[in-house]
N, C-alpha and C positions, 0 to 999 in steps of 0.2 A: 138086456142090452149091455154092451161092453162099456168101458170107461175106466179111467184111473183118477188118481188125485189131481192130476194136471190136465185131464181131458174129459169133458162131460159129453154125454150122448143123450139126446132126447128126440122124440118124435113129434112132429107137427103135421098131422094128417099123413100124407104119403111121402113126406120129406124127413130125412134124417139130418139132424143138426149136430155137427161136431164143433165143440167150443174149446179152444185153447184156454186153460184155466190156471194161469199162474200170474195173476195181475200184479203182484208185488214185484215181479221181475219183468214187467211188460211182456209177459208170455214168452220169455226166452226159452229156447228148446231145452228140454230135460228128458231123461230116460222114460219117466212115466208118461210124458206127453207123447213121445215118439211111439211107444208101445200102444198107447191108447188110440193114437191116430191110425196106425196100421190096422189094428183090430176093427176100428170104425169103418175103414174102407172095405175090409173084407166082409163085415156085417152087411153093409149096403149092397155089395155085389151078390151076397148069398140070399138076401131076402127079397122075393119078388114083389112084396107089397111096398117096398121102398122104390120110388120112382125118380127121386132127385136127392141131392145132398147139398146142404148149406154149410159152409166152412167159415168160422168166425172166431173171434177172440173175446175174452171177458175183460172187464175193467177199463174199457176205453182204448185198448190197444189190440192190434192183430197179432204181431209177433216181431220182437226186436232181434231175432236171429239166434245165433249160437250163444250158449252160456260161456262167456269169455273167462269168467272166474274158474270154470272147470278146465278150460283150455290152458289156463295159467297154472294148473296143478292144485287148485284149492278144493278139489272134490266135486262130485256131482250128485245131486239128490237122486233117490230112487235106485240105490245099488241093488235092491232086491230084484230088479228087473234084468240084471246082468245076464242071467241064464238065458233069457229070451234072445239077447244079442249073440250069445255064444251059439245058440241053436240055429240062428239065422243071421249071419254076419251082414246080410244085405237089408236087414229090417229097417234101419234108419233111413236108407235111401227110398225104400218103398213107402215108408211113412210120409216122407217129404215129397212124394209124387215124382221122384226122379226115375225110379225103376218100377213104378206101378201106375196104371191108368184105370181108375174105376170105370165100369161100363155105364154107370148112371151119370147124368150131367152133374158137375160140381160147380156151385155158385159161391164165389167168395164175397163175404160181407166184411168190409174193412173199415175200422175206425182207428184213429191214432197212428202209432208206429207200425209200419209194414216194411221193414228194412232188412238188409243182409239176407239171412235165411228166410225171412218173411217174404221178401220180394222173390226169392228163388222158388218157394212153395207156390206163390201166386201164379207163377208161369205154368204150373201143372193143373191149374183150374181152367174151367171152360168159359164162364161168364163172371164179370167182376164189377162189384159195386163198392163205392167208397164214400165215406163222409167227407165233407168239404175241407176239414182240417187234417185229414190223413196225410201221412208222410211216407214216401217210398224212396228206395235207393239201394244200391249195392255198395256198401262201405268197405268191402274187404281190402281193396288195394291201399286204403288209407291206414290200415292196420298191418300191412305187410302180408296179407293173406290172399288166397285165391278163391273166387266164388265157385266152388266145386259142386254146388248143387244143381248144375246144369245151365247156368246163365250164359256162359260163353257160346253155347250151342243154341239154346232156345230163344234167347232174347232177340237175336238178329233175325229170327224167323217170325217173330211176333210183332216187331216194330221196325221201322226203317233202320238200316245198319248204322247210319250216322248217329242216330239217337241212342242205339244200343251201345255203340262204342263210347259215346260221351258218358253214359251212365256207368259203364264198366270201368272206364279209365280215370274218371274224375272222382268217383266215390262221393259225389255230392247228393244232397237230398232233393227230392222232387215233390212239389205240392200235388194234391189230387187233381187240380185243374191242369197242371202241366202234364201229369201222367195220362190224363184223358186226352190231352192234345196230341200226344205222340202215339196214342192207341194202346197203352198198357192196360187201361181200365175202360169200361164201357159206360158207367154211370157215376155221376157225382151228385150226392144228395145231401140235405142238411145233416149236420152232425147228430148222431144218435139214431138215425133212421136207416142206416145201411142194412141192418138185419131185416127190417120191415120190407124194404125194397127187394132184397134177395128172396124173401119168402113169397113175395108177390110174383116174382118171376118164376119161382119154383112151382107155384100153383098153376101158372099158365102151362108149364111143361107137364105137370102131373095130369092135366086135363087131356093131354094128347095120347095117342096110342103108344104104350111103353115099348113094344117091339120096334115100332118105327123110330122112336126117339133114339133107342140104343143103336139101331142100325145106321141112322144118320150120323150120330157122333162117331161111331167106329169108321164110317166111310171117310169123314172129313180128315181124321188123323191118318188112316191107312193110305190115303192117296196124296197126302201133303207133299211128298218128295218124288212123286211119280211124274212122268211126262203126261201131257193132257190125254194122249191116246191111251196110254196104259191106265191112267186114272179113270177115264170114262169106262173102260172095260171092267175095271175092278168095281166101279159103282154099280154097273148092271148086275154083276155077280152077287153083290151084297144086297142090292135093292129089290130085284125081282122076287125073291122068296117072300118078302113082306106082303106082297099082293095076294098070296095064297093063305094068309093067316086068318084066324077068326077075328082078330082085331080089325083087319082091313074090311071084312064083311060087315062087322058091326058099325064101322065108321060110315060105310056106304048106306046101310039101313037107316042109321040115325039121321043122316043128311036127307034122305028121301022122306023120312017121317017128321022132319023138322023138330028134332029133339036132341038133347045132349047124349053123346055116346057113353056106353058103360063098357069099359074095356076089361077083359079078364085075362089078358096076356096069354094068348094061345094062337 
């Protein structure tokens, strides 16, 4: 498995768990973290035994965003990874889910701070769980910066525009309950249990047909900006082939035999 000093990777059944691991800096982004994240997304895509991904942070925080000390010219840890960025100048955007969408479902498990770049990466995930004391927000404008991780595009497509603009233009913090109220996250759970809830959701996904799951996720995103007519046509094109797979036949047999299906992804 991949991983770096600031990004840990582990398996829990059919779920790959990617953990931002720089708790002393509230998991502020670093080169080792970005490289590890991108490698983790690629590993999940390449391994057919991985059926879901849980994305979380260590030490009671998700991610406090960019390393502002580095931005101020005080250096950034992980200089040994500079060659990876030179080889792929887009690597950091892929790591942050701006320019890469894993084909497996990504479930965010958030505790503590999920602000600035943390909230930007959150928008690249599919299902979101947060501890009740979690804090969200896009603080960039308060620091004279621009949320260039995709928020001016994505946020208004994920929550009502009035809420998106308030979050973007005020730079204020949002509680987990408020974030759930505007639709940014889906579940609020007791502090310290976000990962457990995310893994529970992952297990429900893992029990489903993997080809169907991936096709459904792809269809949702591929049709998001299409007209209804074009979207329905695209859905048929994406969905009909799933009915001819061994997974679909196994699902039907298992239903008839009143047993749990055993999917082999074929």
